[in-house]
N, C-alpha and C positions, 0 to 999 in steps of 0.2 A: 375094899369097902366093907364097912361093918354093917351087915344086914340087920343086926339087932337094933340099930339106931336109924336105919334108913326110913325115909317117909314112905307112906303107903304106895306111892307111885314109883318107888325105887326100882322096881322090876323093869320099868321103862328105860332106865339108864344102865341096865345090866347087859353084859356081853351075850350075844347069841353066837356060839362057836360052830354049831352044826349047820352045814349047807344042805339044801333040799332041792329036789327036781321033780316037778309034775306031781306033787302030792295032792290027792283028792281032798276037797274041803266039804264038810258037812254043812248043809244049807237048811236054815229055818226061814219060812216064808217062800215067796215066789220071785225068782230072778226074772225081770222083764225079758220076754223072748227075743226082742230086738236088740238087747244089750249083748252084742257079740264082739269081742275084741280082747285087748290086753291092757291091764292097768299096771303101770310101772311106778315104783317108789324108790327113793334113795335117801340115805341118812347115815349117821354114825352107828356102827354096829358092834365094834369091839373096842374095849377101853383099857384092857390090861395086856401087857406083854413083858416077858422077862421079869415077872414079879413086880412090875411097876404099873401104876395107873396113870393114864394121861392126865394132864392138868386142866383140860377143858373139854366139854362135850363135843365141840367142833374139831377136836383132834382125834375123835374116835375114827377107826378105820372104816372106810366106806362099805356099806352093805346094800346090795341091790335086791329088790324084791319084785316079783311079778305075779299077777293074778290073771289067769286065762278064763274068760267067760266063753264057753262053747255050748253048742246045742245039747250035748250029752252030760254037761256038768261043769263044775268050777275046780280048777287046780291052781296050786301055787308053787313057786320056786324062790329060793333065795341063794345068793352067792356073793362072796366078797369080791370087791374090785381088786384085781391083781395089778395094782399100780406098782411102779418101781419103788415108791416110798414104802408100800406095804411089804413087798418082797424083801426090801432091805431090812425092815423091822424084823421079819421072820428069821432072816439070816443072822442078824446081829443080836437077836433076842433083846432088843432095846428100842426105845423110841428114837427115831432118826432125827437129824437136824431138819430145820425148815418148818417148825410147828406153828400152829395158829397161836396157841397160848400155853405151850408146855415146854419145860426145860429139857434139853437133851444133853447127853454126855458127849456128843460129837459137835464139832463146829462145821458149819456149812451154810449155803445160801438158801434163802426162802424159796428160790425157784426150784430147788430139788424136790419140793413137795407137790406130787401130782395126786394126792389123796382127794380125789374129786368127789366129795360127799355132800355137796350143797344143792345141786340141781341136776335134773335129767331132762333132756330134750330130744326131739326127733326132727330132723331136717334133711332134705335131699335123701330120704330113706335111710339115714344113718342115725342110730341111737347113740347118744353121747352123754357122758357124765362130766359135770363142770364143777370147779372149785373157784378159788379167788386168785389163781395164778394163770398166766396166759398160755394155756394148753387145755386140751380136752382128751377124754379117754373114750375110745370107741368100744361099743358093747354089741355082742351078738344078741339080737332081739329075741331069739328063740331059746338059747341056752343060758343067757346072761354071762357067757364067757367074755373075758377081756380080750379084745383084739389087739389094740396097741394104744400107746399114748401118742397124741399128735401135737407136738409143740407148734406154736404159731411162728414158724421160722421166718416169715416175711416181716416180722416186727423186730425192731432193734431197741435195746435199752428199756424194755417193758418189764416192770417188776410186779405188777398185779393187774387183775382184770375183774370186771363184773361177771358173776356166775349166771347172770340173767340177760342173755342176748334178747333183742327185740326183733320180732318177725313181722314184716308187713305182708299180710295174707293176700292183699290185692296185687302187689308188685312182685311178691316172692322174694324180696330182699331180706337180708339179715344184717342187723346192726350190732356191733360189739364196742364196748368201752374199755379202754386200757389206761393204766397209770404208768408213766414213763419216768425214769430217774436220771435221764440225761439226754442231751442233744436235741432239744432242750428238755429239762424236766417239766412235766405237765401232763395234760390229758390228750389222748388220741382216740378218734372214732373211726372205725373201719366199716365198710359196706361190702357185703358179698352178694353177688348176683345169684339167681336161681341156677345158673350153670356152674357156679363154684368159683368164679373169678373175684378176688378180693382186692379192694383198693383202699387207701387211706383217705377218708373223707376230709379230715382236718386234724391238726395238732396245734395246741396253743399252750404256752408256758404257764406255770403256776409255781410260786415259791414254796407253797405247801400243798399237799394232796389230801383231799378228803376221803374218808372211808365211804366208798361209793359201791354199794352192793347191787344197786339197780338204777335204771334211768328210764326216760320216756322218749317216745318218738310219735309224732303226729304226721299227717300227710305233708306238712310243710317244714316242720322243725324237729330238732333233737334238743331235749331239755335235760340238763344236769342240775341236780340239787345238791350243793356242797354244804353240808352242815358244818358247824365249828368243831368237828372231831377230825383233826388233821395230823399229818406227819411230815417230817422233812423227807424229800424224795429219796435221797441216798440211804437213809436209814432203813427204808423198806426192803432193800435187798441185802442188808447186813445180817450177820449171824450173832450180833451182840445181844439182841433181845428177841423173844418170840414176836411174831408179826404184829399181834394186837398191841403189844406194849410200846410200840413206836408212836401210837396215836395218843393225842392229848385233847381233852375236852376243854374248850374255852368259850363259854357262852357269850362273852363280850364281843367276840368276832361276828356274831350273827351268822346267817346263812347267805350263801351266794347262789343266785339262779342264773345259769348260763344257757343262753338260747342260741342254737346254731342252725343256720339255713341248711336243710338236708340235701338241697340240690347243689349248692356251691361250696359248702363247707365253711362259709364265712361266719364268724362269731357276730351275731346280730346285736346282742346286748348282754350286759352283766348287771343284774339287779340285786338289791339287798332285801332280806326278809328276816323274820324273827328266828332265833336259834331253834333248831329242831334236829332230830336224828331219825332217819328213815332207813329201814332195811329194804322195804318193798314198795315200788310204785304199783298202782292199781290200774290206771288207764289215763289216757290223755287224748285231747282232740283240739281242733281249731274252731274258733267262733269269731269270724271276722278278724279284727285286729287283736283279738285276745286268744291266748293259749290257756286251756284248762288242763290242770294236772291234778289227779287224785293220787294220794299216797297214804301209807300207814305211818303216822308220825308219833314218835316217842318224845318225851320231854328232854331226854338225855340218853347216852348209850349204856345205861346201867343194866339193860337186858343182857348184854354180853358178859358182864361180871356175874350176873345171876346164874349163868350156865357153867360156871367154873366148878371143877371137882376139888374143893378145898380139902387138903390133907387126905386125898383119896376118897372122900365122902361124896355121895351124889348131891347135886344141887338141891338146896333146901331153903333158900332165902326167898325174898319177894320176887315175883315174876311180873314186872311191869307189862302192861298191854298198851298197844298203840291206839290212837284215834284216827279213823279215816278222816283225812284232812284235804281240803281243796285249795289249790293255788290258782288264783285268777291272775294271769300275767297279761298286763295291758301293754302291748308293744308301742302303741302310739303315745300314751301318757308316761311310759317307762316307770311302771310301778307294779307291785305285787300285793294282792290282797290274799291273806292266809286265814282260813277259818275252818274249824272242825265241822264235819257233817253230823247229822242227827243220830246215825246208827250207833250201837254200843261199841265199846272197845273190842278190837279183834285183830288177829294176825291171819296170814295166808289168805288175804282177801282175793276173791276170784269173781269173775262175771261170765256171762254168756260170751264166749270168744268171738261170736259173729259180730259183736258190738265193740270190738277192739278198735281204737283210734276214732271212735265216734261216741256221741252221748249214750249213756246207758242208764237204765232205771232200776235194775235189780242187782243187788250185791250179796254175795255169800261170804261168810267168814267163820273162823274158829276163835273162840274167846273164852274168858273165865266168867263164872257167875259172880265171883267176888274179886275185888281188887287184890292183886298180889298172888292169887292162886294160879295154878297151872291151867292150861286150856282144858275145859271140860264140857263145852257145848258148841253146837253149830247154829248159825242163824241165817235167815234170809231177810233182807230188808228191801222194801219197795219205796223208792224216793218219791214216787208220784202220790202214793196214798199214805206214806209214813207208817206202813204196816210192818210189824216185826213178827216173825214166826221162828220159834226155836226148837231145837232137838237136844235132849240130854238124857242120860241114863245113869243110875247110881253106880258109882265106882268105875265109870268109864271115861277114858281120855281119848278124844278123837284127834286125828292129825289133819293135815291140809286137805280141804275139800276139792273135788274135781267136778266140774259141771259137764254133763253129756247131754246135748240137745236131743229131744225126742225124734226130730226130723229136721231136714235142712230148711224147711219152710215153717217150722213151728214158731209160736210166739216167743218173745224174749223170756228166758227163764223157765221155759216149759221143757221138762226132761227129767234127768236123774242127777242126784248128787251122790258121789262116791267118796269114801274115805276109809282109812284103816284105823280101827279103834282098839285100844288096849283095855281089857276088862281085868282090873287088878285082883279082884276076888277069884275069878275063874283062872287067873294066871294064863290067859290065852288072849290072842287078838282075833278080831274078825273084820271082814270087809262089810261095811254098812252101805246099803243101797236105800236112798230116800227118794220119794217123789219130790222133785225140786220145787213144785208149786205149793204143796201142802206141808212139806217137811215131815211126812209120815213114813214110817218104816215100810219098805217093800220086802227086804230080805236081809239076813245076816249069813255070811259064809265064813265058817269058823276054821281058823288055823289050828293045828294040833299043838301049837306052842305060842309063847308070847314073843312078839317082835319088839325090839327096842323102838323108842320114839324115832320117827323119821322126819324128814324135811319135805322136799317137794315131790310131786307125783304128776303123772299125766295118763290119759287114756287114749289108746290107739285103736280105732275101729278096725274090724277085720278087713274091710275093703281097702284100708290105707296101707296094708302090708302085703297085698296080693297083686 
């Protein structure tokens, strides 16, 4: 990368090669005394190897970060995910086969890539990193050491998966979505019980497979939103092209909405909607004969091209932002109404998790102040009052927000909002703690270095790990 021509946020796309363990952070402000636990974040963290730069941000090697909030202070750790893909890259001093959107000198299957840099979850007391292939990487929650890659061996002919499983906090079940390239080619949904027993809920064929980064589950239904960004199934496990380049955008196809009965696995209906591209679903619930699905919808998949490292340079083009969009699926009339919500454009939308799978009124998101810019603000939007409250700071770029409720019985949206922010002038990152009701700063906990931009994060209260 040519640092002389890099945009001012270029440091956020730069590699961080040094790992750290339990480094004390300097704090300005006051950390809420009841905020005790660990914040985890994952994202691409290294972009060069063997003198070469990866071709896309999502091909950066996975970097784990943790921030421990304890009574005597705040500490941080960061460690690279020791996936087989990363170990192979270090051994060969080159980018291995199986990339998201980078060329490799080697030929190989997309399934060889366990560079799980897209999402991090905790379930059944196991911390795991996830990517878009049907496997997960287990992580030690204390040291961030990689334990092992766990292929989903019970699945056959699966070439890709959603990195966003859906958890039903009432039943304890976990839902996963997989893309299969044979016997037959199509979609499969699995359900895992709280005890760890997995079964295939359903599988149904499809001539083309949509880029399905996330999906929705309600108490009665599983909903897939297949935009017109699709690929032929067998191409997805081929080594001929990087994974992303197998997909083609064809707005004329429109979108398909597939609704599956979560009890029987029967495909209830397939409906049509306008063309849209969505990375992240926000929430979904049942309302009589209607299913409500909120998602962050782009006009097209150009956000993926915007994150490419063209000729080794950091992304510098337009960064489209999605609109929070509501799908009202009427199962009796067999129609879908699709309309944007009133809140500003934004990604990494999150809500008070206690309102998952039921109507919510408060939404938090990260978005740009101007069209085409990188994310540089956080906001809280109240759908009942139409009130918008924002946080921003000069030369600061926040990541995905995490909501932490003040108490189990507190009002919706009452608590704290956490995120990791990059201050490009200070060349350091900090953990930002906001009062989630007023969006006012409570504290900043400063890293001694700049963290690359990340993806998803979560907060694990202390009592959840004891």
